[in-house]
N, C-alpha and C positions, 0 to 999 in steps of 0.2 A: 796610557791614555790609547795607544797602539788597538787593547783590547775594548774599551770602548768604543772607537770606530769601526771596529769589525761587527759589532753585535748589533751598532747602527746601520752598518750595510746592511746585514742580513736581516734586517726589521723592513730595510727599504726594500730588500729586493723582493721581501713576499707581500709587502704591499702592491709593489709593482703587479706581482703574477696576480695578485687577487683582483684587480682593477683590471687588466688583461683579458679575466675568465670573465668575467660580469660583461665587458664590452661583446667578449663573444656571446651573451645571451640577451645581448640588447634588442636585437631581431627577434629571437621567438618572445621577447616578453613583448614588444610592441605588437606582434599578431595576435599574441593570446590578448591584450587588452583590447584591441577592436573584434576580436570574436566576440568577448565576452560583452561589450557593449551595444552587438548586434543581437544577440542573446536576449537582452536585457531588452529591446524594443520588441522582442516575438515576444515573449513571455506570458502577457497579459493574453493573447491570442491561444497560447500551449495549453496554460492554465486551464481556460474555456473548454479548450478541444478534450482536454482528461479529465476534467469535471463532467463533461457532456457523458464522457465514455463510462466513467464510471456509474453515472447513474441510469443510462440509459439502454446500453446494449448487453446486459448481466445475461437477458433469456435467450441469446440468438446464437447461432453457430457461428462460427470464424469467419467464414466469405461474408456473412450481414454483416457481422460485427465490422468489417473491412470498408464494407459500402457504406454503412451510415459514417464510419470517421472520416472517411476521402468524399465521397459523393454528396453526403448532408452539412456532416459541422463544416468540413476542412472549407468547403464550397459557399456556404453559409458565412463564415468569417471572411473570407476573400468577399464576397458581394460587401459585407460592410466595411472593408476595407481596413480590417484591424489585421495587422502584421501576426503570423503565425510562419511557424516551422513545414516545409511541404515534407510529407511521410513521414511526421513525426516518432520516431520507436515509444511507442507509449509505454509499455514496460519496463525502459529504461528509464525513462522519465520520470516514472511513479517510483519505483523501488531503486536501492541499488543491490551490487552483485553479490555484497556481504548476506542481506536477507534473503536474496534467492537462494543462494548456498544452502543459509540455515533448512529452507522451505524443504530443498531437494534431499537433506539429509533428514529429516522428518519424513520422508515419503511421497512429498507433492512431485509428479513427472515433470521431466525437465524442459516438455516442448514451450511453445511461446502461449498456446490455446489454454493451456493448464498454470502459467504464472500470470496472464490474464485473470483469471479466476481467483487465484492468489489473492491477488490486488483489490479485488473486488472483497473479497470474503472480511479481509483487513483494513480497507477504507473506508466502506460503504457505512453511510448512518447508519441503515436498519440491518437488523440481522438476518442474515442469510437463510434459504429454501435451497436447499442443494439435489439436484436431480443427480441422481452418482449411480448408474446401474452398474458398473464394473468393483465399486467398493473403494474407491481413489480416494475420493473427498472423506469419507469418515477414517480411512487408515491415518491420515494427513492431521486430520482434527486431532485423535485421540492420540497421536504422538504429539502434536502439539500442544494440548491441556493434557497434562498429564493426572490433572487431578479427577477427569470423568471417571476411569476405569478403577485408578487407588481408592476413590471416594463412592464412589457406585453412583454418579450424577447421569446414568443414562437413562433414560426412561422409553416409554411409546405412549400412543396417544389410548390406549387399552388399560394405561397402567390404573387401576382400583381406587388410588387415594392422591392423582396426580396435581392435583391443586395443593396438597399438605406436602407433598413432594418438594416440590418449586419450592416451596417458602425459605428453609434452609440457605441453599444455594444463593436468593435473591439476596436477601436478609445480609450474608458473609460476604458478597460479591465474587461467586466462585462462579465458573463456568458451567453450564452443561448441558447435554445432548438431547433432543429431542428424534426417535428412529424411528421408518417404517411407516412415516405419513404417506398415504393414498390422496387420493381428490381434494379430500375438502381437511382443513385445519378446527378443530374444535373454537370455536368464537370466544370460548371461556379465555384463551391467548392471544386475542386482537389486542387489548388493553397494553399487553406487553410486546408484540410485534410492532405497535404504534408508538412504543412507548409515551402512554399516557400519563405523565409523569406528574405527581403534584407536589408542591413543595410546602410544607407549614413550618415556619421559623426554619430549623436547620436540618427537618426531617423531612425526607424524599418520601413519598409512597405512590404506592401503583393497586389499583384495585384488579383481582381475579376473581372472576363468577361472580358472587353476591358479596 
């Protein structure tokens, strides 16, 4: 009987310690719950701001991107009385630290502007045209998409059989890279860049050239 009493007492002591530890966290949990409720109220505005950022600021430098985000997007949301987070850290809102770490391991620079560019490349609905005088973007893409070099899927607009070469990666769902583009893009690629895909039954078709 004494052994059972001691066993019961130990269980009661453990339960008491657990309850006390949970009570200590009550204040933190309450604060976190209130913060979460506030974030939910601002979520619609934050998503609108992030969507506008990804859609429109890609061609501009860091200074003009900041100007558009704060003086235009945020001001417009406030004028419409849509709750949003002041000075929202868009890179933290749109991508997690682990993904950024992976990008850095693949060769993407760690500065905020490069992270923004990485977000636009991976989150945009359209295929990116990258102005890359230092070769940082192409190095990152090649490290990220290892099939490009291993399977010879890097082309130029001057390739004599470009249209035929693009058939295989497009049919197999593989990435390909067209480099050294200058002022104009071949009109043959317009349907691809604009994703003019037609669906016939279970087949998805896209027309290149004729």
